[in-house]
C-alpha positions as CSV (number, residue, x, y, z in Angstrom):
1,M,181.4,-19.0,-63.8
2,P,179.6,-21.4,-66.0
3,L,181.3,-24.6,-64.7
4,R,180.7,-23.9,-61.0
5,Y,177.8,-26.4,-61.0
6,I,180.3,-29.2,-61.5
7,G,182.8,-27.9,-59.0
8,I,185.1,-25.8,-61.2
9,T,185.5,-22.5,-59.4
10,Q,188.6,-21.1,-61.1
11,S,189.8,-21.1,-64.7
12,D,192.5,-19.4,-66.6
13,T,192.8,-18.5,-70.3
14,I,196.0,-18.5,-72.3
15,A,195.7,-17.6,-76.0
16,V,197.9,-18.3,-79.0
17,E,197.3,-15.6,-81.6
18,Y,198.5,-14.8,-85.1
19,D,198.1,-18.4,-86.3
20,E,196.6,-17.1,-89.5
21,F,200.0,-15.6,-90.4
22,G,202.3,-18.4,-89.5
23,D,205.3,-16.0,-89.2
24,D,207.4,-14.6,-86.4
25,R,204.3,-13.2,-84.7
26,L,202.9,-16.7,-84.3
27,A,206.2,-18.0,-82.9
28,A,206.4,-15.1,-80.4
29,S,202.8,-15.7,-79.4
30,I,203.4,-19.5,-78.9
31,A,206.5,-18.7,-76.8
32,A,204.6,-16.2,-74.7
33,A,201.8,-18.7,-74.1
34,E,204.2,-21.4,-73.1
35,S,205.9,-19.1,-70.7
36,T,202.5,-18.2,-69.2
37,V,201.6,-21.9,-68.9
38,D,204.9,-22.5,-67.1
39,A,204.2,-19.6,-64.7
40,L,200.6,-20.8,-64.1
41,V,201.8,-24.4,-63.3
42,A,204.4,-23.1,-60.9
43,D,201.8,-21.0,-59.1
44,M,199.4,-23.9,-58.9
45,L,202.1,-26.1,-57.5
46,D,203.0,-23.5,-54.9
47,Q,199.4,-23.2,-53.9
48,Q,199.2,-27.0,-53.6
49,A,202.3,-27.1,-51.4
50,I,200.8,-24.5,-49.1
51,V,197.6,-26.5,-48.8
52,S,199.5,-29.7,-48.2
53,A,201.7,-28.1,-45.5
54,A,198.8,-26.7,-43.6
55,P,198.0,-28.5,-40.3
56,P,194.9,-30.7,-40.4
57,P,191.7,-29.1,-39.1
58,R,190.8,-29.7,-35.5
59,G,187.8,-31.7,-35.1
């Protein structure tokens, strides 16, 4: 991963396609991308909740 050197170890790509047409295909692609973003955010929040709920390390 090209951004690992600055601490970014995970990335996701969500694309909007058919922008050159500007018709129903574009609208469907935007809707699909928005839905994918919503699902990704929900997953990230779930992961954060799991990390936050974990007991602190013993030390």
